[in-house]
All heavy atoms as an XYZ file, in Angstrom:
744
protein
N     -70.811    -14.768    -71.966
C     -69.488    -14.293    -72.319
C     -69.565    -12.750    -72.477
O     -70.519    -12.244    -73.234
C     -68.893    -14.987    -73.537
C     -67.569    -14.463    -73.983
S     -66.880    -15.274    -75.383
C     -66.182    -16.737    -74.599
N     -68.640    -12.081    -72.078
C     -68.623    -10.556    -72.137
C     -67.808    -10.189    -73.443
O     -67.072    -11.103    -73.941
C     -67.914     -9.927    -70.927
O     -66.548    -10.339    -70.994
C     -68.578    -10.299    -69.609
N     -67.929     -9.006    -73.835
C     -67.015     -8.489    -74.893
C     -65.707     -8.647    -74.688
O     -64.902     -9.049    -75.583
C     -67.478     -7.129    -75.303
O     -68.668     -6.927    -75.810
N     -65.223     -8.392    -73.475
C     -63.828     -8.475    -73.002
C     -63.285     -9.850    -73.150
O     -62.313    -10.137    -73.721
C     -63.668     -7.843    -71.682
C     -62.286     -7.915    -71.156
C     -62.263     -7.303    -69.669
N     -60.911     -7.458    -69.112
C     -60.497     -8.366    -68.313
N     -61.297     -9.362    -67.954
N     -59.308     -8.382    -67.790
N     -64.168    -10.797    -72.739
C     -63.721    -12.218    -72.820
C     -63.693    -12.713    -74.334
O     -62.764    -13.410    -74.581
C     -64.696    -13.147    -71.979
C     -64.592    -12.918    -70.498
C     -65.739    -13.432    -69.729
O     -66.770    -13.793    -70.321
O     -65.595    -13.634    -68.468
N     -64.703    -12.250    -74.962
C     -64.648    -12.599    -76.524
C     -63.369    -12.069    -77.184
O     -62.818    -12.762    -77.991
C     -65.974    -12.027    -77.164
N     -62.986    -10.888    -76.846
C     -61.816    -10.295    -77.455
C     -60.448    -11.105    -76.962
O     -59.670    -11.277    -77.750
C     -61.630     -8.796    -77.016
C     -62.562     -7.887    -77.943
C     -62.515     -6.553    -77.248
C     -62.174     -7.866    -79.263
N     -60.519    -11.546    -75.766
C     -59.418    -12.342    -75.284
C     -59.376    -13.641    -76.077
O     -58.300    -14.145    -76.476
C     -59.597    -12.694    -73.799
C     -58.505    -13.422    -73.025
C     -57.137    -12.763    -73.207
C     -58.890    -13.683    -71.634
N     -60.463    -14.269    -76.279
C     -60.556    -15.553    -77.095
C     -60.170    -15.280    -78.606
O     -59.447    -16.033    -79.128
C     -62.027    -16.081    -77.064
N     -60.638    -14.223    -79.103
C     -60.177    -13.809    -80.473
C     -58.689    -13.643    -80.597
O     -58.026    -13.978    -81.623
C     -60.997    -12.559    -80.945
C     -62.408    -12.756    -81.283
C     -63.145    -11.486    -81.441
C     -62.627    -13.643    -82.612
N     -58.080    -12.973    -79.612
C     -56.613    -12.836    -79.654
C     -55.855    -14.060    -79.490
O     -54.662    -14.074    -79.887
C     -56.217    -11.810    -78.589
C     -56.401    -10.383    -78.963
O     -55.533     -9.902    -79.729
N     -57.403     -9.686    -78.428
N     -56.403    -15.161    -79.143
C     -55.776    -16.498    -78.999
C     -55.780    -17.248    -80.416
O     -55.126    -18.219    -80.533
C     -56.484    -17.246    -77.909
O     -57.690    -17.846    -78.428
N     -56.545    -16.775    -81.294
C     -56.592    -17.519    -82.629
C     -55.570    -17.150    -83.569
O     -55.190    -15.949    -83.836
C     -58.013    -17.211    -83.230
C     -59.187    -17.517    -82.389
C     -58.154    -17.728    -84.626
C     -60.597    -16.993    -82.785
N     -54.814    -18.118    -84.080
C     -53.794    -17.986    -84.981
C     -54.266    -17.138    -86.190
O     -55.354    -17.338    -86.721
C     -53.348    -19.378    -85.438
C     -53.932    -20.226    -84.416
C     -55.056    -19.636    -83.802
N     -53.383    -16.290    -86.652
C     -53.642    -15.394    -87.829
C     -54.829    -14.438    -87.637
O     -55.415    -13.875    -88.510
C     -53.863    -16.118    -89.065
C     -52.585    -17.118    -89.398
O     -51.544    -16.476    -89.368
O     -52.847    -18.234    -89.836
N     -55.219    -14.192    -86.399
C     -56.308    -13.280    -85.996
C     -55.701    -12.106    -85.233
O     -55.831    -12.145    -83.946
C     -57.422    -14.048    -85.320
S     -58.986    -13.195    -85.364
N     -55.064    -11.210    -85.866
C     -54.345    -10.112    -85.117
C     -55.228     -8.849    -84.972
O     -56.522     -9.064    -85.340
N     -54.570     -7.767    -84.616
C     -55.364     -6.581    -84.353
C     -56.217     -6.079    -85.498
O     -57.329     -5.580    -85.297
C     -54.410     -5.607    -83.890
C     -53.143     -6.284    -83.688
C     -53.295     -7.640    -84.230
N     -55.682     -6.100    -86.621
C     -56.344     -5.557    -87.873
C     -57.480     -6.470    -88.195
O     -58.587     -5.904    -88.458
C     -55.300     -5.489    -89.080
C     -56.038     -5.142    -90.347
C     -54.216     -4.446    -88.785
N     -57.249     -7.718    -88.162
C     -58.410     -8.757    -88.425
C     -59.481     -8.551    -87.398
O     -60.701     -8.470    -87.736
C     -57.843    -10.195    -88.433
O     -56.803    -10.294    -89.451
C     -58.967    -11.171    -88.641
N     -59.165     -8.494    -86.194
C     -60.190     -8.358    -85.094
C     -60.986     -6.951    -85.308
O     -62.142     -6.991    -85.083
C     -59.503     -8.459    -83.729
C     -59.075     -9.884    -83.474
C     -60.557     -8.042    -82.627
C     -58.161    -10.056    -82.216
N     -60.243     -5.915    -85.651
C     -60.888     -4.581    -85.905
C     -61.860     -4.678    -87.004
O     -62.940     -4.222    -86.946
C     -59.761     -3.530    -86.149
O     -60.323     -2.266    -86.331
N     -61.398     -5.445    -88.068
C     -62.419     -5.535    -89.248
C     -63.622     -6.350    -88.720
O     -64.809     -6.074    -89.204
C     -61.660     -6.249    -90.335
C     -60.740     -5.401    -91.127
C     -60.025     -6.307    -92.187
N     -59.030     -5.416    -92.920
C     -57.921     -6.014    -93.547
N     -57.843     -7.295    -93.758
N     -57.148     -5.234    -94.089
N     -63.372     -7.342    -88.006
C     -64.512     -8.234    -87.569
C     -65.437     -7.499    -86.719
O     -66.695     -7.392    -86.779
C     -64.028     -9.445    -86.743
C     -63.365    -10.579    -87.699
C     -62.459    -11.498    -86.782
C     -64.457    -11.311    -88.392
N     -64.876     -6.628    -85.719
C     -65.783     -5.770    -84.821
C     -66.468     -4.836    -85.579
O     -67.716     -4.516    -85.325
C     -64.984     -5.191    -83.756
C     -65.642     -4.206    -82.974
C     -64.306     -6.197    -82.763
N     -65.811     -4.075    -86.640
C     -66.570     -3.197    -87.478
C     -67.653     -3.815    -88.133
O     -68.739     -3.166    -88.315
C     -65.526     -2.581    -88.489
C     -64.570     -1.545    -87.919
O     -64.743     -1.145    -86.760
O     -63.488     -1.235    -88.611
N     -67.515     -5.051    -88.517
C     -68.586     -5.725    -89.396
C     -69.656     -6.153    -88.492
O     -70.834     -6.020    -88.725
C     -68.018     -6.876    -90.183
C     -68.960     -7.677    -90.950
N     -69.267     -7.246    -92.321
C     -69.713     -8.696    -90.751
C     -70.144     -8.064    -92.724
N     -70.469     -9.015    -91.833
N     -69.359     -6.914    -87.361
C     -70.386     -7.557    -86.446
C     -70.841     -6.664    -85.349
O     -71.826     -6.864    -84.698
C     -69.785     -8.832    -85.919
C     -69.724     -9.924    -87.034
C     -68.533    -10.122    -87.546
C     -70.856    -10.679    -87.289
C     -68.410    -11.128    -88.561
C     -70.810    -11.611    -88.269
C     -69.550    -11.988    -88.864
N     -70.065     -5.586    -84.996
C     -70.391     -4.597    -83.957
C     -70.267     -5.158    -82.523
O     -70.466     -4.403    -81.572
C     -71.731     -3.959    -84.157
C     -71.978     -3.328    -85.557
N     -71.257     -2.203    -85.901
C     -72.667     -3.838    -86.589
C     -71.671     -1.985    -87.200
N     -72.483     -2.937    -87.603
N     -69.975     -6.456    -82.388
C     -69.965     -7.119    -81.066
C     -68.944     -8.235    -81.104
O     -69.147     -9.200    -81.993
C     -71.261     -7.513    -80.614
O     -71.124     -8.464    -79.517
N     -67.875     -8.207    -80.247
C     -67.015     -9.427    -80.195
C     -67.727    -10.781    -79.892
O     -67.383    -11.726    -80.416
C     -66.028     -9.044    -79.196
C     -66.018     -7.591    -79.060
C     -67.554     -7.173    -79.432
N     -68.830    -10.656    -79.091
C     -69.495    -11.820    -78.802
C     -70.189    -12.375    -80.062
O     -70.247    -13.648    -80.242
C     -70.546    -11.612    -77.607
C     -71.404    -12.792    -77.401
C     -69.785    -11.148    -76.378
N     -70.727    -11.543    -80.882
C     -71.406    -11.926    -82.064
C     -70.439    -12.584    -83.041
O     -70.850    -13.428    -83.806
C     -72.135    -10.735    -82.756
C     -73.335    -10.306    -81.919
O     -73.798    -11.045    -80.946
O     -73.864     -9.156    -82.239
N     -69.201    -12.153    -83.011
C     -68.225    -12.713    -83.889
C     -68.040    -14.139    -83.643
O     -68.025    -15.034    -84.579
C     -66.865    -12.021    -83.710
C     -66.980    -10.563    -84.237
C     -65.762    -12.815    -84.530
C     -65.861     -9.680    -83.810
N     -67.916    -14.443    -82.319
C     -67.677    -15.862    -81.958
C     -68.897    -16.774    -82.200
O     -68.734    -17.932    -82.223
C     -67.351    -15.967    -80.498
C     -65.872    -15.374    -80.173
C     -65.664    -15.395    -78.667
C     -64.829    -16.035    -80.914
N     -70.055    -16.294    -82.380
C     -71.275    -17.056    -82.599
C     -71.645    -17.064    -84.036
O     -72.648    -17.716    -84.412
C     -72.445    -16.636    -81.768
O     -72.799    -15.250    -82.008
N     -70.900    -16.347    -84.906
C     -71.334    -16.241    -86.348
C     -70.860    -17.466    -87.103
O     -69.866    -18.145    -86.848
C     -70.536    -15.091    -86.977
N     -71.649    -17.857    -88.094
C     -71.355    -19.037    -88.918
C     -70.112    -18.730    -89.810
O     -69.911    -17.567    -90.123
C     -72.567    -19.293    -89.715
C     -73.378    -18.030    -89.695
C     -72.926    -17.363    -88.499
N     -69.478    -19.713    -90.267
C     -68.289    -19.547    -91.168
C     -68.682    -18.705    -92.382
O     -67.896    -17.751    -92.823
C     -67.615    -20.846    -91.479
C     -67.075    -21.549    -90.360
C     -66.676    -20.811    -92.763
C     -66.518    -22.902    -90.530
N     -69.983    -18.949    -93.024
C     -70.285    -18.292    -94.157
C     -70.377    -16.778    -93.913
O     -70.062    -16.014    -94.810
C     -71.659    -18.775    -94.672
O     -72.545    -18.620    -93.544
N     -70.765    -16.336    -92.743
C     -70.845    -14.803    -92.441
C     -69.376    -14.310    -92.165
O     -69.141    -13.170    -92.477
C     -71.800    -14.583    -91.349
C     -73.233    -14.709    -91.777
C     -74.212    -14.294    -90.684
C     -75.596    -14.395    -91.267
N     -76.571    -13.958    -90.248
N     -68.657    -15.110    -91.579
C     -67.265    -14.682    -91.198
C     -66.406    -14.391    -92.379
O     -65.712    -13.402    -92.533
C     -66.540    -15.692    -90.265
C     -67.177    -15.745    -88.879
C     -66.506    -17.044    -88.266
C     -66.851    -14.607    -88.015
N     -66.556    -15.205    -93.519
C     -65.846    -15.031    -94.708
C     -66.220    -13.900    -95.520
O     -65.560    -13.535    -96.519
C     -65.814    -16.374    -95.468
O     -67.088    -16.740    -95.795
C     -65.164    -17.488    -94.826
N     -67.285    -13.252    -95.144
C     -67.769    -12.102    -95.835
C     -66.937    -10.715    -95.447
O     -66.953     -9.783    -96.106
C     -69.155    -11.729    -95.547
C     -70.214    -12.743    -96.119
C     -71.652    -12.391    -95.886
N     -72.512    -13.515    -96.233
C     -73.627    -13.645    -95.694
N     -74.178    -12.803    -94.919
N     -74.384    -14.761    -96.142
N     -66.148    -10.927    -94.311
C     -65.345     -9.848    -93.907
C     -64.059     -9.863    -94.645
O     -63.347    -10.891    -94.728
C     -65.074     -9.913    -92.423
C     -64.139     -8.889    -91.804
C     -66.465     -9.970    -91.646
N     -63.648     -8.741    -95.115
C     -62.314     -8.588    -95.873
C     -61.223     -9.144    -95.031
O     -61.068     -8.867    -93.866
C     -62.024     -7.067    -96.120
C     -60.868     -6.841    -97.013
O     -60.410     -7.683    -97.793
N     -60.191     -5.710    -96.700
N     -60.447    -10.057    -95.663
C     -59.235    -10.673    -95.058
C     -59.600    -11.950    -94.270
O     -58.566    -12.648    -93.844
N     -60.737    -12.317    -94.110
C     -61.109    -13.533    -93.428
C     -61.337    -14.608    -94.428
O     -62.360    -14.765    -95.105
C     -62.373    -13.378    -92.567
C     -62.340    -12.128    -91.627
C     -62.724    -14.637    -91.800
C     -61.203    -12.268    -90.608
N     -60.270    -15.541    -94.533
C     -60.346    -16.636    -95.372
C     -61.034    -17.818    -94.603
O     -61.208    -17.736    -93.377
C     -58.938    -17.084    -95.773
C     -58.359    -16.022    -96.769
C     -58.006    -17.507    -94.811
N     -61.377    -18.941    -95.301
C     -62.145    -20.012    -94.747
C     -61.330    -20.593    -93.497
O     -61.948    -20.939    -92.470
C     -62.411    -21.068    -95.753
C     -63.162    -22.256    -95.229
C     -64.497    -22.459    -95.826
O     -64.815    -21.712    -96.836
O     -65.145    -23.413    -95.501
N     -59.984    -20.725    -93.606
C     -59.266    -21.285    -92.534
C     -59.373    -20.505    -91.228
O     -59.503    -20.971    -90.114
C     -57.730    -21.381    -92.893
C     -56.911    -21.947    -91.818
C     -55.301    -21.893    -92.358
N     -55.009    -20.676    -93.025
C     -54.641    -19.583    -92.445
N     -54.659    -19.397    -91.154
N     -54.199    -18.580    -93.268
N     -59.296    -19.123    -91.385
C     -59.392    -18.283    -90.144
C     -60.801    -18.283    -89.647
O     -61.067    -18.359    -88.356
C     -58.881    -16.843    -90.573
C     -57.487    -16.734    -90.774
C     -59.225    -15.879    -89.336
C     -56.935    -15.374    -91.384
N     -61.759    -18.296    -90.619
C     -63.219    -18.325    -90.161
C     -63.499    -19.690    -89.403
O     -64.191    -19.573    -88.389
C     -64.107    -18.220    -91.382
N     -62.867    -20.758    -89.821
C     -63.109    -22.019    -89.167
C     -62.467    -21.978    -87.747
O     -63.040    -22.531    -86.793
C     -62.481    -23.202    -89.963
N     -61.246    -21.322    -87.700
C     -60.670    -21.260    -86.326
C     -61.490    -20.457    -85.328
O     -61.577    -20.644    -84.220
C     -59.207    -20.541    -86.532
C     -58.198    -21.530    -87.111
O     -58.453    -22.764    -87.067
N     -57.228    -21.016    -87.521
N     -62.116    -19.312    -85.848
C     -62.909    -18.546    -85.128
C     -64.205    -19.359    -84.655
O     -64.549    -19.267    -83.501
C     -63.358    -17.190    -85.829
C     -62.176    -16.256    -86.031
C     -64.449    -16.520    -85.044
C     -62.425    -15.198    -86.983
N     -64.789    -19.916    -85.637
C     -66.088    -20.722    -85.329
C     -65.805    -21.795    -84.286
O     -66.624    -22.117    -83.527
C     -66.537    -21.251    -86.596
C     -67.827    -22.030    -86.563
C     -69.045    -21.402    -86.456
C     -67.776    -23.420    -86.554
C     -70.188    -22.114    -86.287
C     -68.993    -24.148    -86.339
C     -70.177    -23.439    -86.245
N     -64.570    -22.443    -84.390
C     -64.306    -23.578    -83.499
C     -63.586    -23.131    -82.171
O     -63.108    -23.924    -81.450
C     -63.504    -24.574    -84.213
C     -64.233    -25.230    -85.270
O     -65.361    -25.705    -85.099
N     -63.679    -25.367    -86.526
N     -63.420    -21.819    -82.003
C     -62.671    -21.304    -80.923
C     -63.251    -21.812    -79.466
O     -62.413    -22.165    -78.695
C     -62.713    -19.772    -80.899
S     -61.858    -19.003    -79.471
N     -64.545    -21.970    -79.434
C     -65.063    -22.471    -78.128
C     -64.633    -23.908    -77.794
O     -64.693    -24.334    -76.642
C     -66.619    -22.498    -78.189
C     -67.222    -23.318    -79.192
N     -67.387    -22.918    -80.512
C     -67.711    -24.534    -79.084
C     -67.949    -23.943    -81.180
N     -68.225    -24.930    -80.270
N     -64.145    -24.659    -78.802
C     -63.660    -26.007    -78.601
C     -62.182    -26.016    -78.224
O     -61.731    -27.022    -77.659
C     -63.820    -26.941    -79.854
C     -65.231    -27.139    -80.218
O     -66.079    -27.227    -79.313
N     -65.556    -27.164    -81.443
N     -61.421    -24.992    -78.484
C     -60.011    -24.979    -78.359
C     -59.466    -24.012    -77.268
O     -58.278    -23.965    -76.885
C     -59.269    -24.708    -79.618
O     -59.631    -23.385    -80.121
C     -59.502    -25.729    -80.635
N     -60.327    -23.109    -76.800
C     -59.899    -21.984    -75.912
C     -60.700    -22.084    -74.640
O     -62.018    -22.067    -74.671
C     -60.083    -20.701    -76.493
C     -59.654    -19.516    -75.719
C     -58.310    -19.184    -75.573
C     -60.610    -18.736    -75.069
C     -57.901    -18.087    -74.870
C     -60.221    -17.658    -74.277
C     -58.825    -17.354    -74.176
N     -60.086    -22.052    -73.449
C     -60.752    -22.020    -72.200
C     -60.633    -20.571    -71.577
O     -59.571    -20.248    -71.126
C     -60.221    -23.014    -71.232
O     -60.736    -22.874    -69.985
N     -61.701    -19.911    -71.705
C     -61.747    -18.550    -71.009
C     -61.406    -18.541    -69.583
O     -60.591    -17.671    -69.086
C     -62.993    -17.769    -71.350
C     -62.816    -16.286    -70.967
C     -64.140    -18.314    -70.580
C     -61.987    -15.476    -71.926
N     -61.824    -19.529    -68.846
C     -61.578    -19.579    -67.434
C     -60.056    -19.826    -67.176
O     -59.517    -19.250    -66.306
C     -62.439    -20.752    -66.756
C     -63.899    -20.351    -66.774
O     -64.270    -19.189    -66.669
O     -64.660    -21.242    -66.768
N     -59.508    -20.799    -67.932
C     -58.045    -21.016    -67.812
C     -57.199    -19.734    -68.009
O     -56.274    -19.371    -67.304
C     -57.545    -22.151    -68.724
C     -57.988    -23.516    -68.269
O     -58.546    -23.546    -67.160
O     -57.886    -24.475    -69.041
N     -57.652    -19.073    -69.183
C     -56.833    -17.869    -69.505
C     -57.021    -16.794    -68.476
O     -56.012    -15.994    -68.046
C     -57.314    -17.296    -70.842
C     -56.228    -16.421    -71.535
C     -55.029    -17.184    -71.847
O     -54.886    -18.370    -72.049
O     -54.023    -16.334    -71.980
N     -58.248    -16.551    -67.973
C     -58.448    -15.520    -66.913
C     -57.687    -15.911    -65.581
O     -57.205    -15.012    -64.945
C     -59.960    -15.288    -66.731
C     -60.693    -14.694    -67.799
C     -62.268    -14.705    -67.556
C     -60.319    -13.373    -67.993
N     -57.633    -17.158    -65.409
C     -56.885    -17.524    -64.130
C     -55.435    -17.307    -64.308
O     -54.807    -16.813    -63.375
C     -57.154    -19.086    -63.809
C     -58.382    -19.380    -63.250
O     -59.000    -18.512    -62.629
N     -58.897    -20.530    -63.404
N     -54.863    -17.487    -65.479
C     -53.423    -17.240    -65.772
C     -53.212    -15.673    -65.602
O     -52.181    -15.286    -65.012
C     -53.123    -17.628    -67.195
C     -52.959    -19.074    -67.334
C     -52.563    -19.394    -68.787
C     -52.827    -20.761    -69.141
N     -52.604    -20.997    -70.678
N     -54.111    -14.904    -66.142
C     -53.985    -13.413    -66.104
C     -53.958    -13.013    -64.596
O     -53.124    -12.089    -64.202
C     -55.146    -12.723    -66.878
C     -54.931    -12.944    -68.357
C     -55.179    -11.293    -66.564
C     -55.985    -12.482    -69.293
N     -54.867    -13.584    -63.787
C     -54.992    -13.114    -62.404
C     -53.737    -13.591    -61.674
O     -53.252    -12.835    -60.878
C     -56.286    -13.830    -61.800
C     -56.539    -13.375    -60.342
C     -57.672    -14.002    -59.801
O     -58.703    -14.243    -60.580
O     -57.775    -14.178    -58.575
N     -53.286    -14.836    -61.831
C     -52.062    -15.344    -61.081
C     -50.879    -14.505    -61.422
O     -50.040    -14.301    -60.531
C     -51.817    -16.838    -61.538
C     -52.803    -17.689    -60.919
C     -52.442    -19.183    -61.249
C     -53.474    -20.109    -60.637
N     -53.140    -21.554    -61.029
N     -50.804    -13.885    -62.580
C     -49.591    -13.163    -62.911
C     -49.912    -11.649    -62.745
O     -48.989    -10.819    -63.153
C     -49.191    -13.437    -64.359
C     -48.757    -14.891    -64.508
C     -48.315    -15.188    -65.974
O     -47.877    -14.318    -66.679
N     -48.448    -16.412    -66.394
N     -50.953    -11.348    -62.147
C     -51.308     -9.935    -61.835
C     -51.236     -9.016    -63.176
O     -50.762     -7.861    -63.097
C     -50.368     -9.253    -60.729
O     -50.558    -10.037    -59.594
N     -51.709     -9.533    -64.241
C     -51.796     -8.802    -65.454
C     -53.044     -8.021    -65.576
O     -54.154     -8.525    -65.148
C     -51.643     -9.813    -66.601
C     -50.311    -10.487    -66.597
C     -51.913     -9.145    -68.000
C     -50.149    -11.673    -67.561
N     -52.984     -6.832    -66.001
C     -54.168     -6.112    -66.390
C     -54.400     -6.128    -67.890
O     -53.670     -5.753    -68.701
C     -53.979     -4.554    -66.048
O     -53.608     -4.428    -64.542
C     -55.168     -3.673    -66.308
N     -55.529     -6.757    -68.144
C     -55.888     -7.014    -69.594
C     -56.929     -5.960    -69.924
O     -58.061     -5.835    -69.427
C     -56.509     -8.426    -69.733
C     -56.891     -8.706    -71.156
C     -56.171     -8.848    -72.220
C     -58.383     -8.822    -71.334
C     -56.627     -9.078    -73.548
C     -58.863     -9.060    -72.651
C     -58.002     -9.308    -73.681
N     -56.566     -5.110    -70.876
C     -57.501     -4.088    -71.426
C     -57.554     -4.350    -72.964
O     -56.815     -4.923    -73.646
C     -57.040     -2.682    -71.099
C     -55.714     -2.372    -71.834
C     -56.950     -2.487    -69.655
C     -55.361     -0.889    -71.821
N     -58.780     -3.933    -73.419
C     -59.080     -4.088    -74.862
C     -59.403     -2.676    -75.450
O     -59.513     -1.670    -74.727
C     -60.274     -4.919    -75.073
O     -61.489     -4.199    -74.756
C     -60.174     -6.204    -74.345
N     -59.537     -2.634    -76.743
C     -59.698     -1.460    -77.471
C     -61.114     -0.864    -77.005
O     -61.454      0.430    -77.218
C     -59.642     -1.582    -78.926
C     -59.490     -0.273    -79.679
C     -60.865     -2.413    -79.594
C     -59.059     -0.418    -81.145
N     -62.034     -1.632    -76.427
C     -63.317     -1.250    -76.036
C     -63.252     -0.575    -74.631
O     -64.227     -0.009    -74.296
C     -64.217     -2.350    -76.047
C     -64.439     -3.124    -77.278
C     -65.372     -4.301    -77.081
C     -64.951     -2.214    -78.311
N     -62.117     -0.737    -73.945
C     -61.969     -0.029    -72.670
C     -61.901      1.423    -72.661
O     -61.180      1.929    -73.629
C     -60.612     -0.647    -72.017
C     -60.260     -0.301    -70.579
C     -61.127     -0.638    -69.550
C     -59.205      0.455    -70.393
C     -60.849     -0.226    -68.232
C     -58.852      0.948    -69.077
C     -59.577      0.493    -67.958
O     -59.333      0.819    -66.752
N     -62.590      2.154    -71.908
C     -62.709      3.587    -71.987
C     -61.304      4.362    -71.865
O     -61.104      5.399    -72.416
C     -63.693      4.175    -71.038
C     -63.341      4.043    -69.620
C     -64.445      4.668    -68.724
O     -64.612      5.965    -68.831
O     -64.960      3.936    -67.886
N     -60.444      3.704    -71.119
C     -59.047      4.339    -70.945
C     -58.033      3.748    -71.836
O     -56.857      3.978    -71.544
C     -58.632      4.213    -69.506
C     -59.607      4.927    -68.566
C     -60.457      4.135    -67.623
C     -59.710      6.238    -68.584
C     -61.362      4.773    -66.835
C     -60.690      6.933    -67.758
C     -61.431      6.098    -66.922
O     -62.379      6.826    -66.088
N     -58.438      3.063    -72.875
C     -57.470      2.505    -73.825
C     -56.663      3.742    -74.412
O     -57.312      4.657    -74.907
C     -58.222      1.673    -74.916
C     -57.282      0.830    -75.853
C     -56.853     -0.457    -75.418
C     -56.942      1.354    -77.018
C     -56.094     -1.198    -76.216
C     -56.025      0.592    -77.868
C     -55.622     -0.628    -77.479
O     -54.832     -1.400    -78.284
N     -55.392      3.643    -74.525
C     -54.604      4.742    -75.005
C     -55.054      5.144    -76.517
O     -55.094      4.222    -77.417
C     -53.167      4.210    -75.005
C     -53.120      3.126    -73.967
C     -54.535      2.477    -74.058
N     -55.369      6.446    -76.685
C     -55.756      6.953    -77.969
C     -54.747      6.632    -79.039
O     -55.207      6.245    -80.072
C     -56.075      8.477    -77.847
C     -56.495      9.009    -79.186
C     -57.121      8.660    -76.780
N     -53.480      6.732    -78.794
C     -52.477      6.519    -79.827
C     -52.563      5.143    -80.257
O     -52.160      4.772    -81.526
C     -51.138      6.927    -79.274
C     -50.940      8.484    -79.054
O     -51.797      9.261    -79.595
N     -50.037      8.865    -78.334
N     -52.804      4.176    -79.378
C     -52.825      2.753    -79.749
C     -54.019      2.416    -80.718
O     -53.966      1.661    -81.520
C     -52.935      1.878    -78.545
C     -51.710      1.763    -77.738
C     -51.647      0.972    -76.593
C     -50.436      2.333    -78.233
C     -50.452      0.842    -75.856
C     -49.311      2.244    -77.474
C     -49.271      1.470    -76.276
N     -55.168      3.176    -80.491
C     -56.314      2.999    -81.334
C     -55.941      3.360    -82.815
O     -56.569      2.801    -83.706
C     -57.534      3.807    -80.895
C     -58.089      3.317    -79.575
C     -59.240      4.180    -79.258
C     -59.839      3.666    -77.944
N     -60.989      4.434    -77.507
N     -55.058      4.242    -82.993
C     -54.713      4.699    -84.364
C     -53.780      3.831    -85.087
O     -53.564      3.935    -86.245
C     -54.021      6.180    -84.316
N     -53.227      2.792    -84.385
C     -52.331      1.824    -85.049
C     -53.066      0.835    -85.878
O     -54.097      0.329    -85.553
C     -51.460      1.044    -83.975
C     -50.608      2.061    -83.260
C     -50.694      0.085    -84.632
C     -49.815      1.476    -82.008
């Protein structure tokens, strides 16, 4: 799984919005590492309660990256993340 795919998966998790994802990335340094972290390590991040940590930990059981990427392709959507070099600077400040 790539960092881009991991961010797509993280964005699908209820109550896991941009601020939460940013905190997780700051802590783990890699979106892929977030998805493989145990619940005990996830809950060490500010704002990550056990319920959210469990949703992240179990994401691989509830989210199909292939299905989501197929939907994106069929609808001609360009999916960019904060890690993308051309991500708008003003959006990073939000």
